[in-house]
C-alpha positions as CSV (number, residue, x, y, z in Angstrom):
1,M,-4.5,-12.1,-8.8
2,F,-3.4,-10.9,-5.4
3,A,-5.3,-7.7,-5.4
4,L,-6.4,-8.5,-1.8
5,R,-9.0,-6.1,-0.7
6,R,-9.2,-4.1,-3.9
7,A,-12.5,-5.2,-5.3
8,V,-14.6,-4.5,-2.3
9,L,-16.1,-1.3,-3.7
10,T,-19.7,-2.2,-4.2
11,G,-22.4,-2.9,-1.7
12,V,-22.7,-6.7,-2.2
13,A,-19.0,-7.2,-1.6
14,L,-18.4,-4.7,1.2
15,S,-18.9,-6.8,4.3
16,A,-15.3,-8.0,4.5
17,A,-13.9,-4.5,4.2
18,A,-16.3,-3.2,6.7
19,S,-15.3,-5.8,9.2
20,W,-11.7,-4.9,8.7
21,A,-12.3,-1.2,9.1
22,C,-14.2,-1.6,12.4
23,G,-11.6,-4.0,13.8
24,S,-8.6,-2.0,12.8
25,A,-9.9,1.1,14.7
26,D,-9.5,-0.8,18.0
27,R,-5.9,-1.7,17.4
28,G,-4.4,1.7,18.0
29,Q,-0.7,2.6,17.8
30,P,1.6,-0.3,18.8
31,E,3.4,0.0,22.1
32,G,7.1,0.7,22.1
33,E,7.3,4.5,22.5
34,G,8.8,6.3,25.4
35,T,12.2,5.9,27.2
36,A,13.0,2.5,25.8
37,A,12.3,3.6,22.2
38,E,14.3,6.8,22.6
39,S,17.4,4.9,23.8
40,A,17.2,2.3,21.0
41,S,19.2,2.2,17.8
42,P,17.8,3.4,14.5
43,A,15.5,0.9,12.9
44,P,17.5,-1.7,10.9
45,V,17.2,-1.6,7.1
46,V,15.7,-4.6,5.2
47,E,16.2,-4.5,1.5
48,F,13.9,-5.8,-1.2
49,A,14.3,-5.6,-5.0
50,A,11.2,-5.4,-7.3
51,K,11.8,-7.0,-10.6
52,D,9.4,-7.7,-13.5
53,Y,7.9,-9.9,-11.9
54,A,9.3,-11.0,-8.6
55,F,10.4,-9.7,-5.2
56,V,13.9,-10.5,-4.1
57,G,14.6,-10.3,-0.4
58,P,14.6,-12.1,2.9
59,A,12.0,-14.7,3.9
60,E,12.1,-13.6,7.5
61,I,12.5,-10.3,9.3
62,A,12.5,-9.2,12.9
63,S,9.4,-7.6,14.5
64,G,9.5,-4.0,15.9
65,W,10.5,-0.9,14.1
66,T,12.0,-1.8,10.8
67,T,13.0,0.2,7.7
68,I,11.9,-1.5,4.5
69,R,13.7,-0.3,1.4
70,L,12.3,-1.3,-2.0
71,K,14.5,-0.8,-5.1
72,N,12.7,-1.0,-8.3
73,E,14.9,-2.9,-10.7
74,G,12.2,-3.4,-13.2
75,M,10.8,-1.5,-16.2
76,E,7.4,-0.9,-14.7
77,H,6.1,0.8,-11.6
78,H,5.8,-1.4,-8.5
79,F,5.0,-1.3,-4.8
80,L,5.2,-3.7,-1.8
81,L,2.0,-4.1,0.2
82,L,2.3,-6.0,3.5
83,S,-0.8,-7.9,4.7
84,R,-0.9,-9.9,7.9
85,L,-2.8,-13.2,7.7
86,P,-5.1,-14.5,10.4
87,E,-3.6,-17.1,12.7
88,G,-3.6,-20.5,11.1
89,K,-3.8,-19.2,7.5
90,T,-0.9,-19.6,5.0
91,F,0.3,-18.0,1.9
92,E,-1.1,-21.0,0.0
93,D,-4.5,-20.4,1.5
94,Y,-4.4,-16.8,0.5
95,A,-3.3,-17.6,-3.1
96,A,-6.1,-20.2,-3.6
97,E,-9.0,-18.6,-1.7
98,V,-8.3,-14.8,-2.2
99,G,-5.9,-14.4,-5.0
100,A,-7.6,-16.7,-7.5
101,P,-11.1,-15.2,-7.1
102,F,-9.7,-11.6,-7.5
103,D,-7.9,-12.7,-10.7
104,S,-10.9,-14.4,-12.1
105,V,-13.3,-11.6,-11.4
106,W,-10.8,-9.0,-12.8
107,H,-10.6,-10.9,-16.1
108,E,-14.4,-10.9,-16.3
109,L,-14.5,-7.1,-15.6
110,R,-11.7,-6.4,-18.1
111,D,-13.3,-8.5,-20.8
112,G,-16.7,-6.9,-20.3
113,T,-18.5,-10.0,-19.0
114,V,-19.5,-8.1,-15.9
115,D,-19.7,-4.5,-14.9
116,R,-18.3,-3.0,-11.6
117,A,-21.4,-3.9,-9.6
118,G,-21.4,-7.4,-11.0
119,A,-17.7,-7.8,-10.2
120,G,-18.4,-6.7,-6.6
121,A,-21.3,-9.2,-6.3
122,L,-19.1,-12.1,-7.6
123,L,-16.4,-11.3,-5.1
124,G,-18.9,-11.2,-2.3
125,Q,-19.8,-14.8,-3.2
126,L,-16.3,-16.1,-3.8
127,L,-14.2,-14.6,-1.0
128,P,-13.8,-16.7,2.2
129,A,-15.1,-15.5,5.6
130,W,-11.6,-15.2,7.0
131,Y,-10.7,-12.6,4.4
132,A,-12.2,-10.0,6.8
133,E,-9.4,-10.8,9.3
134,V,-6.6,-10.0,6.9
135,V,-5.0,-6.7,8.0
136,Q,-3.1,-4.4,5.7
137,M,0.2,-3.4,7.4
138,G,1.8,-0.7,5.2
139,G,4.8,-1.1,3.0
140,P,6.5,1.0,0.3
141,G,4.2,2.8,-2.0
142,L,4.2,3.2,-5.8
143,V,7.7,3.8,-7.2
144,G,8.9,4.2,-10.7
145,P,11.6,2.2,-12.6
146,G,15.1,2.8,-11.3
147,R,13.9,4.5,-8.1
148,T,13.9,3.4,-4.5
149,A,11.0,3.7,-2.0
150,Q,11.5,3.5,1.8
151,V,9.2,3.1,4.8
152,T,9.8,2.7,8.5
153,E,7.1,1.0,10.5
154,R,6.5,-1.2,13.5
155,L,5.5,-4.8,12.7
156,D,4.0,-7.4,15.0
157,P,5.1,-11.1,14.7
158,G,3.1,-13.2,12.3
159,D,2.7,-14.6,8.8
160,Y,2.4,-12.0,6.1
161,V,1.9,-11.7,2.3
162,I,3.9,-9.2,0.3
163,E,2.5,-8.3,-3.1
164,C,2.3,-5.8,-6.0
165,Y,-0.9,-5.6,-8.0
166,V,0.1,-3.0,-10.6
167,K,-0.9,-4.3,-14.0
168,T,1.1,-5.1,-17.1
169,S,0.3,-3.4,-20.4
170,E,-1.9,-6.5,-21.2
171,G,-3.9,-5.9,-18.0
172,E,-2.5,-8.8,-15.9
173,F,-1.8,-8.2,-12.1
174,H,1.9,-8.3,-11.3
175,G,1.0,-10.6,-8.4
176,S,-0.4,-13.2,-10.7
177,L,2.9,-13.3,-12.5
178,G,5.0,-13.8,-9.4
179,M,5.0,-10.6,-7.4
180,A,3.4,-12.2,-4.4
181,R,5.2,-14.3,-1.7
182,P,5.1,-15.1,2.0
183,L,7.1,-13.2,4.6
184,T,7.5,-14.2,8.3
185,V,7.9,-11.5,11.0
186,T,9.6,-13.3,13.9
187,S,9.2,-12.7,17.6
188,E,12.7,-11.3,17.8
189,D,12.5,-7.6,18.3
190,S,14.6,-5.4,16.0
191,G,15.4,-3.0,18.9
192,G,15.0,-0.1,16.5
193,R,13.3,3.2,17.0
194,P,11.3,5.4,14.6
195,P,13.1,8.2,12.7
196,Q,12.7,12.0,13.1
197,A,10.2,13.4,10.6
198,D,10.6,16.6,8.5
199,L,6.8,17.0,8.1
200,S,3.7,15.0,8.8
201,V,0.6,13.9,6.8
202,T,-2.6,12.8,8.6
203,L,-5.0,10.7,6.5
204,F,-8.8,11.1,7.0
205,N,-11.9,10.7,4.8
206,Y,-11.3,12.2,2.2
207,G,-8.3,14.4,2.5
208,F,-4.8,15.1,3.9
209,Q,-3.8,17.3,6.8
210,I,-0.2,18.5,6.1
211,E,2.0,19.9,8.8
212,G,5.3,21.4,7.5
213,T,6.5,22.4,4.1
214,P,8.2,19.9,1.7
215,E,11.7,21.0,0.8
216,A,14.3,19.9,-1.8
217,G,16.4,16.9,-0.8
218,K,15.6,13.9,1.3
219,Q,12.4,14.2,3.3
220,T,11.1,11.9,6.0
221,I,7.3,12.1,6.2
222,E,5.4,10.9,9.3
223,V,2.0,9.4,8.3
224,N,-0.8,9.3,10.8
225,F,-3.7,7.0,10.0
226,D,-6.6,8.8,11.5
227,E,-9.6,7.1,9.9
228,H,-10.7,4.9,7.0
229,P,-14.0,4.7,5.1
230,E,-16.5,2.4,6.8
231,V,-16.6,0.4,3.6
232,G,-14.3,0.0,0.6
233,L,-10.6,0.6,0.5
234,G,-8.5,2.1,3.4
235,N,-6.6,5.3,3.0
236,D,-3.0,5.5,1.9
237,V,-0.6,8.1,0.4
238,H,1.8,8.3,-2.5
239,V,3.9,11.1,-3.9
240,V,3.7,11.7,-7.7
241,R,5.9,14.0,-9.8
242,L,3.8,16.3,-12.0
243,D,6.0,17.2,-15.0
244,E,5.0,19.7,-17.6
245,G,2.1,18.2,-19.6
246,T,1.1,15.8,-16.9
247,D,-2.7,15.4,-16.8
248,L,-3.6,15.2,-13.2
249,D,-7.1,13.9,-14.0
250,K,-5.5,11.0,-15.9
251,V,-3.4,10.2,-12.9
252,I,-6.5,10.3,-10.6
253,G,-8.3,7.8,-12.9
254,W,-5.2,5.6,-13.1
255,M,-5.2,5.1,-9.3
256,D,-8.5,3.2,-9.5
257,W,-7.7,-0.5,-10.3
258,M,-11.3,-1.2,-11.3
259,N,-10.9,1.2,-14.3
260,I,-9.9,-0.9,-17.3
261,D,-6.7,1.2,-17.6
262,G,-6.3,1.7,-13.8
263,L,-2.9,0.8,-12.4
264,R,-2.0,-0.4,-15.9
265,T,1.4,0.0,-17.5
266,P,2.6,2.6,-18.5
267,A,1.9,4.9,-15.6
268,P,0.8,8.4,-16.6
269,A,3.4,10.0,-14.3
270,T,6.4,9.1,-12.1
271,F,5.7,8.0,-8.5
272,L,8.4,8.4,-5.9
273,G,7.1,6.2,-3.1
274,G,4.7,6.5,-0.2
275,L,3.0,4.3,2.4
276,Q,0.3,1.7,1.9
277,E,-2.7,1.2,4.2
278,M,-2.4,0.6,8.0
279,P,-5.1,0.3,10.7
280,S,-6.5,3.5,12.2
281,G,-4.4,4.8,15.1
282,Y,-1.1,3.7,13.6
283,T,1.8,5.9,12.7
284,A,4.6,5.1,10.2
285,F,7.1,7.0,8.0
286,F,8.3,7.1,4.4
287,T,11.2,8.9,2.8
288,V,11.4,10.6,-0.6
289,D,14.1,12.6,-2.3
290,L,12.6,15.7,-3.8
291,E,13.9,18.0,-6.6
292,P,12.5,21.4,-7.2
293,G,9.2,21.0,-9.1
294,R,5.5,20.2,-8.9
295,Y,4.1,17.2,-7.1
296,A,1.0,15.8,-5.5
297,W,0.0,13.7,-2.5
298,I,-2.4,11.2,-3.8
299,A,-4.3,8.2,-2.4
300,E,-5.2,5.1,-4.4
301,S,-8.7,4.6,-2.9
302,G,-9.8,8.2,-2.4
303,A,-8.2,10.1,-5.3
304,A,-11.4,10.3,-7.3
305,L,-13.2,11.6,-4.2
306,G,-10.8,14.4,-3.7
307,M,-7.9,12.8,-1.8
308,V,-5.3,14.5,-3.9
309,K,-3.3,17.6,-3.0
310,E,-0.8,19.4,-5.2
311,F,2.4,21.0,-3.7
312,T,5.5,22.7,-5.1
313,V,9.1,22.2,-4.0
314,E,11.1,25.5,-4.5
């Protein structure tokens, strides 16, 4: 239901995503760096719990640098995507004018009434013009049951939606079952500062530039949003554990929500967290706890186009 910008993958329905991509490139990295930031306290931690199917956490948080910690207390994979609404729009507007069309079109795609191109065409007809002004603002990436994902990012004041659109085994979006709710970011500044990173990942079309070597233990990864596709989904990054027998091609296919089994429970591997889309020019951070083994950086939007990179932790 609340799959937000997820169906804008075909030509007829691409105008909204294209407008977002062009607009986000002008936003740049938020102010707040320099002497004042260096003398500030660490970013305060805000805790959310992901259940099957609800988010439990505060209704308001301060603006500025904030650490968002998502504990998955459910039996399915979850994430928490933050999207800032245009001025004057409410969560109720979003649910009725964006969420409902996505849910309806997905059901037609799932049931074989339309193909992918037809689904895109329907969304192009149904989505409101103001949809192009919704801005994805990060949040904790995919995380498996019993695990915790954590991001640190700088948020501007405004009205937001938080959502998860992983699917149940029956193919229903978590958001349509209750995992979507409003969040207000107030004008009160957190006074926090960003963390020190152990390594960095830069996202571009379609690949990752990695600086540093992942090591065992807790790792804080700086993510730089360099560019996004002109149309379609923005770039993001998640960390997935590749155990013996994991089929990476199956994981890549699972990342595409428009595949009938895409993002559908059960996940083909265990995800440890990551960072959802943010506008070009932004920098944010996520933290993962790595054990020795085989892993991959993987993007939801670009995995099938090569945006996946394996790595090993000794």
